[in-house]
N, C-alpha and C positions, 0 to 999 in steps of 0.2 A: 178547206182548201184555198189558198190564195193564189193572188193573177201570179203571172207569167208575161215574159216579154213576149210567149207566142202566143199566149191568150189575147193580147195586142194586135195580133194580126204581122207581129214580125218573125220571125225565124233567123233566130244567130247563127244556128246550126247550116240553115240552107244558105247562109252569106259566107259562113266558114268555105262550104265547097264551092261556092261560086268562083272564088278567087282562088282556090287552088285548082279549079279547071280553068281560069283566065291567064292562071301566073302563063302556061305552056303557051302562051300565045303571045304575050306581051314578051318572056324571053326570045321570042324570034326575032324581036327587031334591037336587042341589045346590041353595042359594039365595044368596043376596050375602052371607050369613056365611063359606061356605068360599071359606080363601084359596087352596087349592093343588090342582093336581089330584091324581090316585092316583100311588103312584110314593116319594114321599116318606119319610123314614123314620118319621113321625107324620103322623096327618090332623090339619088346623090349622082351627081353627074360632075366629072370633073374636067377642068377647064384652066391649062396651063399649071400653077403653082396653090391656087384655087379649088375647093369644089362648090358647085353650084347645088343646091337643095331648096326644091321645090317639094310643094303641097296642095292640094283641092280638097273641098270639101262643102257643103250648105250649112242650113241650118235645121232643115228635117223640119217635123210637124208643129215646131212650136210657133211658124208661122202662122199657125190656128188660133193660137191665142191673140197674135197681133192684128188678126182678118177683126176677129170680135170688139177686140179693146178699142181698134181703129187706132192705133200707135204703131207708127212704122217708122221710128228715129233709133233706134236701139237694137232692132236685127240686123242691121248692119255690123254692128262691133262684134256679134256674135259670128258672123261671116267671118271675117277678120281673125275672130279667135281662135274661131276651130283651124284654121288654116297655119297663120302665125307660129301659135302654141306646138304645132307637128313642126315647123320648120326648124326653130330655136332647140326643139330636143337634141340637136346633133352640132349645137354649137355654133349654126349660122344663124346671120343677122339680117334678116328681111330687109329685101330690098325695094322690091317693086310688087303693086298688087293688081290684080285685073276682077273684076266682077262681071257677071252673067245675072241678068235677070228675066226674066220671062210673065207675062198676064196675056188675060182677053184682051182686055182694054186698057190701055195705056191712059193714068190718072197723072197729069205732071206734078201735080202735089205732092201725090205718093211718091211716085219715083223719087222727086227730091229728097222728100227725107229718108224713104231707104239710103242713098246717098250722103244724104248728112252723116249717119250711123255707119258706114263703111267710113267715111272721111274721118270719122272720130276716131274708130279703132286702129285706122293706119296710122293715124299720129300716136296712141298709144304702144304702136308696134315697131314705132320709128320707120316706115316705109311709105311710098309715094303712091298713090291711088294714080296708073298711069295711061288706063283704058278699060273699057268694058264694052259688051253690049246690052241692050235692052230689046227684046223680041216682043212682038205684039203677035198673040196668036188665039185669034178667033176660034171660039170653038171648042178650044182644046182646055182651057182652063175654067175654073165656076167663075160667075160675074163677083166683083171684089177679092180674089184671089188672085195670087202670083207665086212663082217658087224664085231662088236665086243659090246662085254658086260662089265661090270664090275663087281664086289660083294665084298663090304667094311665091315667091323666088327669093333664097336668100344665099348667103355667102357667106364662108370660114375656108382659111389656110387647110390646107390638107392636114398636115401634121396635129393641127387644133381639133379634128374631128370627134364626137361623141358619142360613141357608137355602141359601149355598155362590155365590149372585147374585153376589158381589163377587171369586170367584177366577177369578185369572188366568195366564198360562203364566209360567211363571219361578218362580210360586209352589211353596214346600216343603211337604213331606208328614212328620207325625211319627206315627210308629205307638205305641200303648201297648199292652204287652205281656199276649196271654191268660193265662189259668192251666191252658190247657190246651183241650182239642177244644170247651169251651163246652158248646152245644146240638146243633151242626150236623154234620151227614156222618156220624151215625149207623149211617143203613142201609147203608150202605157199610163202616162199621166192624164192623157184626156179618159182614160176607164174610170178612173176615182175624181178626177174635178171637169166638170161638162164645161165646154166652152160655150160659155152662154153670160153675155154680159151681166145678168144680175147676180150669178154665184157670182162671178170675176172681181164684183164693187165689193163684195162681202169683206169686210173689217176682220183680220183674223189676230187674235190679243199675241197667241202665241209668235207670231210672223211677226207683231209690230208692223203690219200693212194690209194691206187687201191683197186677196190672192191674184189676181191682175196684175198688180205690180211684184211679186213676189216670183212670179211663172213668167213675166219679160225682164224681170234683173237679167242685164246682160253677162255674157261670158269674161271671167278673170281673162285680162291679156300677161301672160308672165314674162315676156320678151326680155324687158331691158332689164327687171330685175334679176331671169335667170342669164343674160349674158353677162353680167357684172361678176355675178357668182363662179359662171365658169372662167371667167378673166383671172379672180383674185385666188379660187380654191379648185382642188383636184373633184370637177363632178364625175363620174366614171360612168353615169346613163341617168337620162330622163325621161319619163314616161308619160305622154298626157293622156288623163284620166277622161276618154269621151266614151262612143258604144262601146259595151260590153264592159265597162267599170272598171275595177281593179283583174276580175279573170281572166279579160283578155290583154289586157294593154302591160300589165307589169311583167308578164313574160317574155314581151315584146322585147327588151333590151337585155335577156341573160342569154349568156351561155350556156351551149348546151349542157345538161346533165347538175342544173340548179333550180333551183324552186326558191318561195319566199314565205317567209311567216308574218304573219301579220295581225297586230293587237289590237285587237275590239276595245274600244274605250280610250285609246290612246289621246285621241284626238275630239274637240267639240265640231258636235255633228250639229248643222243646223237644222231648224226645227222643221224644216220643209219634208225632209228625207225622213224624218220621223213619224208626221203626218201621212204620208204618203206609204209608207212601211206599214203603219196600222191601218191606213184605211182601205188598202191594195191586200192585207193580210197574205204578205209575202214572207216567203221561207230566206233565214239569212244570206242562202247562196247566192240566191234568186236577185236579191238587192244588190249584195256586191257585182253581178255580171250587168247588170242593168244602168245603175248609178252612180254618180261618182262619190256619193255619201259624205261629202262633204271637202273631199280631197281632190285637189286639180289637176296638181302635179306631184310625182313623185322622183327624188333624187336619191340614188344610189350613190354613198362616200363609202372611202375606209373609216373603220371605228375613231383613230385619231383624227380626224378632221371632222368627226360627228359637231363639237359641242363649237366650230369656229363656223361652221356651215348655218348653224342654227342662228348664231347670235348675229352671223352677217344678213343671211335674209328678214330678221327680225328689223333691223337696221336700214334696209330696202324697201319696210314698207309691208312684207308680207308676214303671214301668222303662220309659222313652219310648227311642225310636231314630230319626235320621233316616233314612228309608226311602227317598226318592223327591222326586219332582217334578212338577210339571203342565206341559204342553207343548202347543203347537197339534197337532190330530189330531183321535183319536176311541178309547177304549176302553183296555187297560191293555197295557202294554209290558212285560215280564218278562225283562230284561237280568241277564246274569252277573257 
């Protein structure tokens, strides 16, 4: 019997139920400027002829590996990526970013390294880091540990919003390769790869690097590529593959009555996923409900645009794959 995310202490079903219960309270605050219900990749707020799209997220327990390796200059990139990649799913160009760092005792060099990473991420996403908060909370966090979150706001002309409404059966799905685990599934990763410096310093031939280097590889930021693609081609929908993997995230862009068929083996899967699935003895469905499995962003396009979008993605430096299609039904069908 293999590991699941629930075994690692993360109850995805409880998360779904919590969101369902929270929606009632959030909806009570809505006004006429709010364009979409909760559940989209970004919150949408009408502002004149434009729509402000916002997103917030953290880095999760990937931070445990940063603590052990005493390497803090990449997790800020992850923080920006988790927010900016959500915002750009709706066609919005990120404008500005704020960060929040909380720790038991502030170590100036560590804080500077974290913000260096945030700044690197903001440059990659084309947005400005305009503020934030650093909170010292003695007795709340363990010594040497911290948590962080980010908040991103982007803008898109209302007529240019990408929301998945025009997706239909027969449309194609293009996956853009991830840089690795990104920032999801690490509670399960810690069940397989102990956050221990000796373990993380081991060089793994199949990875071509140490475990620590692999696990701290920053999340890829797709903003500039995606904005260019959306400017030149009709992208009907974009799904950022984060927590919940394929199973949760792809349906978020689909109209009612539609599902997707994913052709397994149609893309080049990074070795880290093969290692984790093997060592955790994971079932296929659980793996695709936990990790991005090598695909960080999924784009829905019409069949006649598929070849052009594939070619344009490559020209922009992405590694795209045709991974499946939209069909009538519900959910995500994984096909060998």
